[in-house]
Legacy VTK file of the C-alpha trace (Angstrom):
# vtk DataFile Version 3.0
C-alpha trace
ASCII
DATASET POLYDATA
POINTS 559 float
36.012 97.045 14.593
32.699 95.592 15.258
31.209 97.179 12.146
34.024 95.865 9.978
33.705 92.398 11.318
29.955 92.252 10.810
30.062 92.707 6.987
32.880 90.282 6.703
30.931 87.795 8.607
27.822 88.682 6.650
29.670 88.270 3.349
31.122 84.927 4.290
27.829 83.671 5.524
25.733 85.181 2.782
27.687 84.035 -0.294
26.595 80.500 -0.968
28.739 80.071 -4.052
32.036 80.700 -2.385
34.065 77.529 -2.961
36.229 77.768 0.081
33.513 78.298 2.636
33.885 75.977 5.572
30.191 74.992 5.533
30.311 74.036 1.870
33.470 72.075 2.343
31.975 70.298 5.315
28.821 69.331 3.426
30.764 68.061 0.412
33.094 65.993 2.542
30.187 64.609 4.535
28.229 63.682 1.372
31.154 61.928 -0.225
31.820 60.111 3.015
28.179 58.995 3.140
28.372 57.678 -0.409
31.577 55.802 0.336
30.152 54.414 3.542
26.971 53.328 1.722
28.881 51.514 -0.992
31.273 50.036 1.499
28.324 49.008 3.659
26.681 47.182 0.762
29.886 45.353 -0.014
30.363 44.429 3.605
26.773 43.194 3.882
27.140 41.091 0.729
30.423 39.750 2.002
28.845 38.902 5.343
25.925 37.191 3.615
28.253 35.102 1.456
30.371 34.158 4.460
27.207 33.307 6.371
26.057 31.038 3.562
29.452 29.347 3.437
29.396 28.839 7.185
25.871 27.487 6.941
26.912 24.976 4.271
29.907 23.935 6.341
27.640 23.540 9.352
25.226 21.371 7.338
28.061 19.114 6.147
29.428 18.935 9.665
25.957 18.114 10.949
25.591 15.247 8.443
29.007 13.865 9.336
28.290 14.091 13.046
24.888 12.446 12.610
26.421 9.577 10.631
29.134 9.067 13.221
26.632 9.307 16.060
24.257 6.886 14.341
27.009 4.334 13.732
28.239 4.626 17.314
24.715 4.276 18.698
24.099 1.217 16.522
27.341 -0.384 17.686
26.505 0.426 21.300
22.985 -1.019 20.993
24.269 -4.159 19.275
26.800 -4.691 22.039
24.129 -4.023 24.664
21.747 -6.509 23.044
24.443 -9.167 22.818
25.389 -8.659 26.455
21.765 -8.718 27.594
21.025 -11.940 25.710
24.108 -13.588 27.153
22.924 -12.974 30.711
21.283 -15.748 32.648
17.504 -15.701 32.875
16.020 -14.366 36.135
14.498 -17.736 36.811
17.883 -19.383 36.831
19.454 -16.643 38.936
16.671 -16.498 41.481
18.165 -19.243 43.654
21.771 -20.246 44.256
22.915 -23.343 42.409
25.692 -25.777 43.094
28.575 -26.360 40.721
27.070 -29.669 39.711
23.723 -28.072 38.852
25.447 -25.304 36.895
27.381 -27.818 34.812
24.182 -29.769 34.207
22.287 -26.680 33.069
25.225 -25.736 30.854
24.825 -29.068 29.082
21.066 -28.729 28.775
20.953 -25.217 27.339
22.130 -24.588 23.776
25.286 -22.507 23.676
24.392 -18.844 23.208
27.364 -18.102 20.981
26.600 -20.975 18.609
23.048 -20.149 17.578
20.834 -17.337 16.478
20.010 -14.748 19.108
16.395 -13.559 19.169
15.935 -10.022 20.489
13.152 -7.443 20.494
13.338 -5.349 17.322
10.981 -3.903 14.740
10.916 -4.515 11.014
12.988 -2.074 9.045
10.150 -0.823 6.842
7.999 -0.065 9.867
10.742 2.269 11.057
11.355 3.768 7.609
7.663 4.461 6.998
7.750 6.865 9.902
9.890 9.135 7.695
7.792 11.275 5.367
10.192 10.906 2.440
10.052 7.101 2.541
6.295 7.054 3.043
5.943 9.179 -0.091
7.520 6.362 -2.127
4.880 4.033 -0.693
2.220 6.519 -1.780
3.704 6.566 -5.286
3.194 2.800 -5.583
-0.414 3.219 -4.443
-0.907 5.899 -7.113
0.512 3.506 -9.719
-1.980 0.847 -8.613
-4.826 3.345 -9.018
-3.637 4.096 -12.561
-3.513 0.370 -13.375
-7.081 -0.026 -12.140
-8.319 2.996 -14.084
-6.610 1.908 -17.305
-8.090 -1.587 -17.036
-11.581 -0.257 -16.349
-11.408 2.233 -19.211
-10.135 -0.337 -21.731
-12.771 -2.873 -20.653
-15.479 -0.231 -20.937
-14.345 0.702 -24.454
-14.115 -2.933 -25.592
-17.168 -4.359 -23.844
-19.316 -1.278 -23.381
-19.552 -1.997 -19.658
-17.367 -2.293 -16.566
-15.847 -5.767 -16.271
-15.096 -6.714 -12.649
-14.960 -10.510 -12.805
-11.239 -10.977 -11.878
-11.154 -14.205 -13.862
-7.372 -14.572 -13.527
-7.534 -14.551 -9.718
-10.467 -16.975 -9.716
-8.503 -19.362 -11.936
-5.190 -19.042 -10.062
-6.735 -19.745 -6.630
-9.079 -22.504 -7.748
-10.025 -25.591 -5.694
-9.449 -23.843 -2.367
-11.375 -26.461 -0.288
-8.995 -29.148 -1.519
-6.022 -26.876 -0.780
-7.221 -26.356 2.801
-7.724 -30.114 3.269
-4.226 -30.941 2.046
-2.720 -28.241 4.244
-4.550 -29.492 7.334
-3.269 -33.026 6.747
0.290 -31.757 6.332
0.118 -29.574 9.425
-1.391 -32.266 11.673
1.184 -34.790 10.507
4.040 -32.380 11.254
2.551 -31.662 14.659
2.223 -35.346 15.592
4.956 -37.356 13.839
8.236 -35.441 14.503
7.257 -34.505 18.049
5.983 -38.006 18.818
9.112 -39.701 17.464
11.374 -37.340 19.367
9.390 -37.674 22.608
9.450 -41.480 22.489
13.150 -41.575 21.612
14.186 -39.048 24.285
11.998 -40.536 27.027
13.149 -44.145 26.647
16.705 -43.608 25.518
18.386 -43.855 28.926
16.297 -46.796 30.049
16.962 -48.761 26.880
19.871 -51.163 26.567
19.964 -50.833 22.761
20.348 -47.116 22.419
22.095 -47.194 19.051
19.470 -49.437 17.485
16.619 -47.338 18.844
18.304 -44.157 17.623
18.817 -45.605 14.148
15.203 -46.774 14.017
13.879 -43.377 15.124
16.108 -41.615 12.600
14.980 -43.942 9.807
11.299 -43.388 10.610
11.842 -39.625 10.719
13.614 -39.581 7.336
10.920 -41.854 5.889
8.261 -39.429 7.044
10.164 -36.436 5.650
10.650 -38.118 2.291
7.284 -39.803 1.754
4.752 -38.402 4.198
5.735 -34.768 3.859
7.687 -34.806 0.613
6.074 -37.160 -1.898
2.386 -37.269 -0.916
1.589 -33.508 -1.091
3.368 -33.243 -4.449
1.480 -36.258 -5.765
-1.861 -34.800 -4.676
-1.037 -31.458 -6.280
-0.156 -33.044 -9.631
-2.938 -35.636 -9.623
-5.698 -33.105 -8.926
-4.315 -30.559 -11.408
-4.371 -27.615 -9.021
-3.944 -24.155 -10.574
-0.669 -22.230 -10.070
-1.467 -20.113 -7.000
-3.043 -23.071 -5.180
0.038 -25.114 -5.982
2.254 -22.389 -4.562
0.320 -22.495 -1.286
0.781 -26.257 -0.887
4.388 -26.503 -2.073
5.660 -23.503 -0.114
3.942 -24.790 3.020
5.442 -28.204 2.349
8.955 -26.726 2.215
8.316 -24.555 5.286
7.058 -27.442 7.411
9.940 -29.680 6.362
12.432 -26.978 7.383
10.666 -26.436 10.708
10.609 -30.154 11.485
14.310 -30.392 10.735
15.036 -27.402 12.971
13.081 -28.915 15.863
14.965 -32.216 15.642
18.309 -30.549 14.979
18.060 -28.260 18.011
16.748 -30.810 20.525
18.651 -34.010 19.744
22.036 -32.512 20.802
20.445 -31.377 24.069
19.286 -34.923 24.799
22.707 -36.334 23.995
24.364 -33.717 26.208
21.961 -34.420 29.051
22.608 -38.157 28.747
26.157 -37.591 29.972
24.754 -36.912 33.428
23.368 -40.291 34.539
22.416 -39.332 38.058
19.315 -37.136 37.598
17.041 -38.711 35.010
13.847 -36.924 35.985
15.436 -33.477 35.872
17.066 -34.162 32.537
13.871 -35.455 30.964
11.726 -32.564 32.174
14.228 -29.942 31.069
15.228 -31.419 27.709
11.920 -32.484 26.150
9.952 -29.412 25.015
6.267 -29.158 25.705
3.878 -29.679 22.836
2.633 -26.095 23.235
6.160 -24.822 22.609
6.403 -26.901 19.445
2.952 -25.750 18.322
3.936 -22.117 18.822
7.079 -22.704 16.761
5.062 -24.152 13.867
3.164 -20.868 13.552
6.003 -18.503 14.517
7.617 -16.546 11.656
11.020 -18.184 12.073
12.690 -21.406 10.976
15.002 -21.634 14.021
13.535 -23.510 16.987
13.810 -22.150 20.519
11.874 -23.106 23.625
11.115 -19.428 24.220
11.185 -16.306 22.118
11.025 -12.636 23.121
7.363 -11.614 23.306
5.508 -8.324 23.142
3.116 -7.516 26.009
-0.033 -7.141 23.875
-1.479 -7.561 20.359
-2.249 -4.585 18.118
-5.240 -5.872 16.180
-5.390 -2.724 14.070
-1.829 -3.416 12.947
-2.783 -7.000 12.072
-5.782 -5.858 10.014
-3.628 -3.287 8.201
-1.043 -5.892 7.243
-3.620 -8.335 5.914
-5.240 -5.536 3.913
-1.831 -4.701 2.441
-1.379 -8.354 1.467
-4.741 -8.246 -0.295
-3.767 -4.991 -1.993
-0.502 -6.533 -3.231
-2.481 -9.475 -4.618
-4.695 -7.173 -6.680
-1.626 -5.150 -7.638
0.009 -8.292 -9.081
-3.238 -9.116 -10.873
-3.262 -5.780 -12.698
0.456 -6.055 -13.497
-0.145 -9.383 -15.235
-3.328 -8.218 -16.946
-1.909 -4.945 -18.282
1.787 -5.700 -18.813
2.314 -9.438 -19.198
-0.619 -11.280 -20.771
-1.056 -9.021 -23.847
2.636 -9.292 -24.634
3.205 -13.019 -24.156
0.020 -14.205 -25.849
1.361 -13.035 -29.192
5.104 -13.504 -28.771
4.767 -17.179 -27.843
3.547 -18.022 -31.351
6.301 -16.143 -33.174
9.451 -17.637 -34.619
12.455 -17.534 -32.345
14.344 -14.383 -33.198
17.192 -12.711 -31.336
15.632 -9.271 -31.710
12.275 -10.507 -30.417
13.975 -12.216 -27.482
15.941 -9.081 -26.521
12.785 -6.956 -26.726
10.892 -9.528 -24.682
13.525 -9.477 -21.927
13.703 -5.698 -21.697
9.921 -5.328 -21.859
9.666 -7.816 -18.999
11.978 -5.885 -16.676
9.312 -3.465 -15.412
6.642 -6.085 -14.578
9.328 -8.425 -13.246
10.655 -5.796 -10.856
7.143 -4.883 -9.745
6.388 -8.544 -9.010
9.657 -8.778 -7.054
8.775 -5.743 -4.939
5.234 -6.986 -4.389
6.394 -10.458 -3.316
8.883 -8.945 -0.889
6.444 -6.457 0.605
3.464 -8.832 0.764
5.206 -11.852 2.265
8.426 -10.815 4.012
6.955 -7.647 5.500
3.160 -7.781 5.724
2.412 -11.503 6.087
5.214 -12.304 8.530
4.582 -9.167 10.585
0.872 -9.980 10.812
1.548 -13.450 12.240
4.309 -12.100 14.460
1.887 -9.553 15.905
-0.824 -12.153 16.521
1.715 -14.399 18.279
3.357 -11.433 20.064
6.627 -12.531 18.439
8.975 -9.615 19.129
11.947 -10.279 16.814
10.760 -8.791 13.511
14.051 -8.846 11.597
12.737 -10.856 8.647
14.922 -8.898 6.219
17.573 -6.213 6.295
18.383 -3.270 4.046
19.038 -5.429 0.986
18.337 -2.461 -1.306
21.578 -0.834 -0.089
23.689 -3.866 -0.951
26.864 -3.259 -2.927
27.536 -6.978 -3.359
25.473 -10.031 -4.117
26.952 -11.736 -1.074
25.339 -9.106 1.131
22.125 -9.244 -0.929
21.796 -12.992 -0.351
22.244 -12.469 3.404
19.772 -9.603 3.752
16.981 -10.339 1.237
15.336 -13.141 3.241
16.854 -13.413 6.715
14.419 -16.163 7.759
15.601 -18.630 5.103
19.202 -17.415 5.248
19.401 -18.229 8.972
18.201 -21.787 8.345
20.713 -22.329 5.530
23.523 -20.771 7.548
23.030 -22.692 10.797
21.817 -26.049 9.484
23.711 -26.395 6.188
26.755 -24.127 6.109
27.807 -24.366 9.766
26.994 -28.062 10.048
29.200 -28.802 7.040
31.992 -26.729 8.576
31.539 -28.607 11.868
31.695 -32.005 10.171
34.731 -30.991 8.079
36.418 -29.224 11.009
36.251 -25.907 9.141
38.406 -27.072 6.251
36.009 -26.754 3.307
34.400 -23.309 3.430
34.121 -23.021 -0.346
32.502 -26.461 -0.562
30.065 -25.511 2.198
29.105 -22.341 0.325
28.658 -24.361 -2.878
26.345 -26.791 -1.077
24.281 -23.879 0.264
23.886 -22.427 -3.228
23.009 -25.840 -4.654
20.373 -26.584 -2.004
18.790 -23.155 -2.445
18.800 -23.404 -6.253
17.357 -26.928 -6.267
14.537 -26.040 -3.857
13.656 -22.875 -5.807
13.596 -24.804 -9.090
11.541 -27.595 -7.514
8.929 -25.089 -6.366
8.699 -23.444 -9.789
8.629 -26.763 -11.682
5.772 -28.194 -9.608
3.775 -24.967 -9.509
4.116 -24.140 -13.229
3.767 -27.736 -14.365
6.924 -27.879 -16.499
10.684 -28.212 -16.057
12.608 -25.212 -17.364
15.711 -24.663 -15.177
16.243 -20.975 -15.947
16.337 -19.966 -12.281
18.661 -22.843 -11.439
21.141 -21.826 -14.157
21.021 -18.160 -13.139
21.473 -19.108 -9.496
24.309 -21.575 -9.959
26.170 -19.781 -12.761
25.692 -16.041 -12.468
24.715 -16.111 -8.793
27.867 -17.958 -7.778
30.020 -15.820 -10.052
28.586 -12.540 -8.762
28.922 -13.807 -5.202
32.704 -13.933 -5.617
33.120 -10.950 -7.976
30.756 -8.580 -6.165
31.931 -9.510 -2.685
31.748 -7.539 0.550
34.892 -5.562 -0.169
33.136 -3.778 -3.019
31.923 -0.496 -1.604
30.601 2.688 -3.137
27.486 3.742 -5.051
28.660 2.302 -8.381
28.528 -1.251 -7.001
24.988 -0.695 -5.765
24.064 0.445 -9.292
25.682 -2.689 -10.744
23.790 -4.874 -8.264
20.445 -3.276 -9.143
21.146 -3.479 -12.882
21.939 -7.188 -12.624
18.868 -7.784 -10.470
16.582 -5.956 -12.914
18.001 -7.839 -15.890
17.631 -11.165 -14.103
13.973 -10.470 -13.336
13.363 -9.657 -16.992
14.987 -12.912 -18.117
12.989 -14.995 -15.635
9.623 -13.449 -16.456
10.201 -13.546 -20.220
11.391 -17.154 -20.499
8.935 -18.648 -17.995
6.007 -16.798 -19.575
6.974 -17.983 -23.048
7.210 -21.564 -21.819
3.852 -21.267 -20.016
2.010 -20.274 -23.196
3.966 -22.780 -25.306
2.788 -25.567 -23.009
-0.813 -24.486 -23.678
-0.510 -23.820 -27.418
1.523 -26.942 -28.227
0.446 -29.815 -25.940
1.984 -33.252 -26.486
-0.321 -36.252 -26.574
2.121 -38.925 -25.347
5.287 -37.143 -24.217
8.393 -39.126 -23.448
10.716 -38.391 -20.558
13.020 -36.392 -22.825
10.049 -34.380 -24.107
9.234 -33.387 -20.539
12.788 -32.144 -20.031
12.933 -30.266 -23.341
11.515 -26.700 -23.273
8.355 -26.551 -25.376
8.928 -22.922 -26.357
11.900 -23.961 -28.502
9.729 -26.003 -30.898
6.211 -24.630 -30.430
6.309 -22.371 -33.500
7.232 -25.369 -35.679
4.003 -27.101 -34.680
1.768 -24.061 -35.118
3.061 -22.914 -38.505
1.501 -25.767 -40.582
-1.894 -25.131 -39.048
-1.605 -21.441 -39.884
-0.689 -22.235 -43.493
-3.640 -24.600 -43.791
-6.020 -21.922 -42.587
LINES 1 560
559 0 1 2 3 4 5 6 7 8 9 10 11 12 13 14 15 16 17 18 19 20 21 22 23 24 25 26 27 28 29 30 31 32 33 34 35 36 37 38 39 40 41 42 43 44 45 46 47 48 49 50 51 52 53 54 55 56 57 58 59 60 61 62 63 64 65 66 67 68 69 70 71 72 73 74 75 76 77 78 79 80 81 82 83 84 85 86 87 88 89 90 91 92 93 94 95 96 97 98 99 100 101 102 103 104 105 106 107 108 109 110 111 112 113 114 115 116 117 118 119 120 121 122 123 124 125 126 127 128 129 130 131 132 133 134 135 136 137 138 139 140 141 142 143 144 145 146 147 148 149 150 151 152 153 154 155 156 157 158 159 160 161 162 163 164 165 166 167 168 169 170 171 172 173 174 175 176 177 178 179 180 181 182 183 184 185 186 187 188 189 190 191 192 193 194 195 196 197 198 199 200 201 202 203 204 205 206 207 208 209 210 211 212 213 214 215 216 217 218 219 220 221 222 223 224 225 226 227 228 229 230 231 232 233 234 235 236 237 238 239 240 241 242 243 244 245 246 247 248 249 250 251 252 253 254 255 256 257 258 259 260 261 262 263 264 265 266 267 268 269 270 271 272 273 274 275 276 277 278 279 280 281 282 283 284 285 286 287 288 289 290 291 292 293 294 295 296 297 298 299 300 301 302 303 304 305 306 307 308 309 310 311 312 313 314 315 316 317 318 319 320 321 322 323 324 325 326 327 328 329 330 331 332 333 334 335 336 337 338 339 340 341 342 343 344 345 346 347 348 349 350 351 352 353 354 355 356 357 358 359 360 361 362 363 364 365 366 367 368 369 370 371 372 373 374 375 376 377 378 379 380 381 382 383 384 385 386 387 388 389 390 391 392 393 394 395 396 397 398 399 400 401 402 403 404 405 406 407 408 409 410 411 412 413 414 415 416 417 418 419 420 421 422 423 424 425 426 427 428 429 430 431 432 433 434 435 436 437 438 439 440 441 442 443 444 445 446 447 448 449 450 451 452 453 454 455 456 457 458 459 460 461 462 463 464 465 466 467 468 469 470 471 472 473 474 475 476 477 478 479 480 481 482 483 484 485 486 487 488 489 490 491 492 493 494 495 496 497 498 499 500 501 502 503 504 505 506 507 508 509 510 511 512 513 514 515 516 517 518 519 520 521 522 523 524 525 526 527 528 529 530 531 532 533 534 535 536 537 538 539 540 541 542 543 544 545 546 547 548 549 550 551 552 553 554 555 556 557 558
């Protein structure tokens, strides 16, 4: 039995080719199972990877949505917190208990918080955005473009002249007669410091003691308007035109003239109602006078502060960052040289030749589209140099803490929002002293008329500045402002949302810059190529670029 079993066992174990051996069957089943598990494992891994990627994408989208919602909620919360904090009484007023009579008196003396601009501590938007690497890279791209402009100018000058030309003749011409400019500015500033404050101080101090209050008020108002019209309005313009100042020097005087006139109006507009409100309380003359009349140091601070809305006090930073101030002034200087190279490389070569050509629709279209790039660059440079760098530099030196000189106008989907966010400093003045005053006088019945007056005032002042500084009257900006600006303000209103409206806004803005630069440059060269010996009043109003080629053609034929 044992011997029979041994061979059987030996045969079964020794024949490897037997198909029905249990070991062979086990190995084959195990191998096939391994192959199936391997293939199934790969499929499961790929499936897991794909599901993981899908979950990751969903998580990213969810993260973006949550961040947007969180950011909007935080902004709303901070805005509400700021409004509530500014509406609180100052610690000085809350330090001691006050009677009902004193509270009512102080309520009359203080301007209503819900009727005027609220100044709070906040940074400029670009200062916050430049902390993001992606936004700072765009700033670096503009610096790289400036380097290329400089290199191209140096290379071309070296090829033409055989040497490096670094005379900057355009800048020297544009900013000529600087000592005279400084003298005119000092006279304007001292007059604004003395005359409006002196008139207001005399009127407010002697108003209650005078028996002829109406006559004294009319006389003070007449003298103030006379000063605004002649002393601050006519005389600086006359000196600019009589002395033939170059364009950039004219811009300094005229823009400062407009700024000081707006500041003087704000000072009078904010303080006269306080005096009239305080006059209702006839029992405490000394308290009313001391609280109502601002100190001269407060008025002096306002004249330098980067705002056109007067307040006795503004939020202040604890210290001055002189490195920040130096950086901003260096950026202003860099923008000035940037604009110089834009004009030298992109504008002057084009308009020198096109101004002598016959008026042709094709040439005009090419001129406009070729002017879009330099026009947009000049727009960006003016915004960055003045609204960001210049105003922030003075705000830092004065420790002025409210740095909202502009908002995110580049995200605007309507021209109405663009007008509100491009230059917040000027917009606040127009809103509070033109738009809201008209609504107050009309009892809020003529909103459209008030908006039309705001557009008209802004267009007239802009055209006045350009006409005096360029030396000719060519109301291109006025027509664009009053026609297309008003039309776009109602067509592209705040209800227009979405990226397509932002594209339309940018396209219109680019095209408008091209039109302005092309037409004003043509008129500038036409005024030089075709001067009139004894121009009449109609000749001064007629654009010279329309007839300049007719005067130059005979001379060319004679040659």
